[in-house]
LOPAPA-222187 format. One record per residue: x, y, z of N, C-alpha, C, O in turn; residue in three letters. Coordinates in steps of 0.05 Angstrom, whole numbers, padded with zeros to 5 digits, always signed. Example, Ala and Ser with C-alpha at 12.3 -4.5 7.8 and 13.67 -1.06 7.14 Angstrom:
+00264-00114+00156+00246-00090+00156+00264-00066+00156+00285-00066+00169ALA+00257-00045+00142+00273-00021+00143+00258+00001+00157+00268+00023+00161SER
***
This chain:
+00955-00983+01133+00936-00969+01116+00913-00987+01109+00916-01011+01104MET+00889-00976+01109+00865-00992+01104+00857-00990+01075+00865-00973+01060THR+00840-01009+01067+00829-01010+01040+00812-00985+01036+00811-00974+01014ARG+00798-00976+01057+00781-00952+01055+00798-00927+01048+00790-00910+01032GLU+00822-00926+01060+00840-00903+01054+00848-00904+01025+00849-00883+01011HIS+00854-00927+01014+00862-00930+00986+00839-00921+00968+00843-00908+00948VAL+00814-00929+00975+00790-00921+00960+00787-00891+00961+00780-00879+00940LEU+00792-00878+00984+00790-00849+00986+00811-00836+00968+00804-00816+00954GLU+00835-00846+00967+00856-00835+00949+00847-00836+00920+00849-00817+00906VAL+00839-00860+00912+00830-00864+00884+00807-00846+00877+00806-00833+00856VAL+00787-00845+00895+00763-00828+00890+00771-00799+00888+00761-00784+00871THR+00788-00789+00906+00797-00761+00906+00810-00754+00879+00804-00733+00867ARG+00828-00771+00870+00842-00766+00844+00822-00768+00821+00825-00753+00801HIS+00802-00785+00823+00782-00787+00802+00766-00761+00800+00761-00751+00778LEU+00758-00751+00823+00742-00726+00824+00760-00702+00815+00750-00684+00801VAL+00785-00702+00823+00803-00680+00814+00807-00680+00784+00810-00659+00772ASP+00807-00704+00772+00812-00707+00743+00787-00702+00727+00788-00690+00705THR+00764-00711+00736+00739-00708+00722+00720-00690+00737+00707-00698+00756ILE+00720-00665+00730+00706-00644+00745+00676-00650+00748+00664-00642+00768GLU+00664-00663+00728+00635-00669+00729+00628-00687+00753+00605-00689+00760GLU+00648-00701+00765+00642-00719+00787+00642-00705+00814+00637-00717+00835LEU+00648-00679+00814+00647-00663+00839+00620-00666+00853+00600-00659+00841GLU+00620-00676+00878+00596-00678+00893+00578-00702+00885+00556-00705+00896GLY+00588-00719+00867+00572-00742+00858+00581-00767+00874+00605-00770+00880VAL+00562-00783+00882+00568-00809+00895+00581-00827+00875+00569-00833+00854GLU+00605-00837+00880+00619-00854+00861+00616-00883+00869+00622-00891+00892ILE+00606-00898+00851+00601-00927+00855+00626-00942+00847+00633-00943+00823ASP+00641-00954+00866+00665-00968+00860+00662-00993+00843+00681-01004+00832PRO+00637-01002+00839+00632-01025+00822+00632-01017+00792+00633-01035+00775ALA+00632-00991+00787+00633-00982+00759+00662-00978+00750+00680-00975+00766LYS+00665-00978+00724+00692-00972+00713+00695-00941+00711+00675-00927+00712SER+00720-00932+00709+00724-00903+00706+00712-00894+00679+00702-00871+00678MET+00712-00911+00659+00699-00903+00633+00669-00899+00637+00658-00880+00625LYS+00657-00916+00654+00628-00912+00660+00623-00885+00672+00601-00873+00669ASP+00643-00874+00686+00640-00849+00700+00649-00825+00683+00649-00802+00692LEU+00655-00830+00657+00662-00809+00639+00691-00804+00635+00699-00785+00622GLY+00708-00822+00645+00737-00818+00641+00746-00828+00614+00737-00849+00605ALA+00764-00813+00602+00777-00823+00577+00803-00837+00585+00810-00837+00608ASN+00818-00847+00566+00842-00862+00572+00863-00845+00586+00877-00855+00603SER+00865-00820+00578+00885-00802+00591+00877-00797+00620+00894-00796+00638LEU+00851-00793+00625+00841-00789+00652+00848-00814+00670+00856-00811+00693ASP+00844-00837+00659+00849-00862+00674+00879-00864+00681+00886-00870+00704ILE+00896-00858+00662+00925-00858+00667+00932-00838+00689+00948-00844+00707VAL+00920-00814+00688+00924-00793+00708+00916-00803+00736+00931-00800+00756GLU+00892-00814+00738+00881-00823+00764+00899-00845+00775+00906-00845+00799VAL+00906-00865+00759+00922-00887+00768+00950-00878+00776+00960-00886+00797VAL+00963-00861+00759+00991-00853+00766+00991-00835+00791+01009-00837+00807SER+00972-00817+00794+00971-00800+00818+00966-00817+00843+00977-00812+00864CYS+00948-00836+00840+00942-00854+00863+00967-00870+00871+00973-00872+00895SER+00981-00881+00851+01005-00897+00857+01026-00879+00870+01040-00887+00889MET+01029-00854+00859+01049-00836+00871+01043-00829+00900+01061-00830+00917ARG+01018-00823+00905+01010-00816+00933+01013-00840+00952+01022-00837+00975GLU+01007-00864+00942+01009-00888+00959+01038-00899+00959+01044-00917+00974LEU+01055-00888+00942+01083-00896+00940+01086-00926+00932+01102-00941+00944LYS+01070-00934+00913+01072-00962+00902+01073-00961+00872+01065-00941+00859VAL+01082-00982+00860+01082-00985+00831+01068-01012+00824+01071-01032+00838LYS+01052-01011+00804+01037-01034+00795+01043-01038+00765+01042-01019+00750VAL+01050-01063+00757+01057-01068+00729+01033-01061+00711+01010-01067+00718PRO+01039-01050+00688+01018-01042+00669+01001-01067+00661+00977-01064+00657ARG+01014-01090+00658+00999-01115+00651+00977-01120+00671+00955-01130+00664ALA+00982-01115+00697+00962-01119+00718+00939-01099+00715+00916-01105+00718GLU+00946-01074+00709+00926-01053+00706+00908-01058+00682+00884-01052+00684LEU+00918-01070+00661+00902-01075+00637+00879-01095+00643+00860-01096+00628ASN+00882-01112+00664+00862-01132+00670+00838-01121+00686+00817-01134+00688LYS+00841-01096+00696+00821-01085+00714+00795-01077+00699+00796-01067+00677LEU+00772-01083+00712+00747-01077+00700+00731-01055+00715+00713-01043+00703GLU+00738-01050+00740+00724-01029+00755+00742-01017+00777+00764-01026+00781ASN+00731-00997+00790+00746-00983+00811+00753-01001+00834+00775-00999+00845ILE+00734-01019+00842+00740-01037+00864+00765-01054+00858+00781-01058+00876ASN+00768-01063+00834+00791-01080+00827+00817-01063+00828+00837-01074+00836GLN+00816-01038+00820+00839-01021+00822+00846-01016+00851+00870-01018+00859LEU+00826-01011+00868+00831-01007+00896+00844-01032+00909+00862-01030+00924VAL+00833-01055+00902+00843-01080+00912+00872-01085+00904+00888-01093+00921GLU+00879-01079+00879+00906-01083+00869+00925-01063+00883+00947-01071+00892LEU+00917-01038+00886+00934-01018+00900+00937-01026+00929+00959-01023+00941LEU+00915-01034+00942+00916-01042+00970+00935-01065+00974+00951-01065+00994TYR+00934-01085+00957+00952-01108+00959+00981-01099+00956+00998-01109+00971LYS+00986-01080+00938+01014-01070+00934+01023-01055+00959+01046-01057+00967SER+01005-01039+00971+01012-01025+00996+01018-01045+01018+01038-01042+01033VAL+01002-01066+01021+01006-01086+01041+01033-01100+01038+01048-01104+01057GLN+01039-01107+01013+01065-01120+01008+01088-01102+01015+01108-01111+01027GLU+01086-01077+01007+01107-01057+01013+01111-01054+01043+01133-01053+01053LYS+01088-01052+01058+01090-01049+01087+01101-01073+01100+01116-01071+01120GLU+01095-01097+01090+01106-01121+01103+01136-01124+01098+01151-01135+01114SER+01146-01114+01075+01175-01114+01069+01190-01094+01086+01212-01100+01095VAL+01178-01071+01091+01192-01050+01105+01191-01053+01136+01205-01039+01150SER+01174-01071+01145+01172-01074+01175+01189-01097+01185+01189-01102+01209SER
***
């Protein structure tokens, strides 16, 4: 799985959760709060993305994130680790 795929998953869940983002170009350098997400929206986006990617990330790691790129990187790393264990 590529990093681009992980970004697509996160972006799709973000747009599904925050209707105002429909058709808007999402800048991964911004935080979800910058894009209008409240704390419940963020939990929804992260949990749906983890479920779809079949990975779990410790909450302590999530609390350190400042933007969408960092979330994508963390999820991508988790997917890579999971794939290397299962192969």
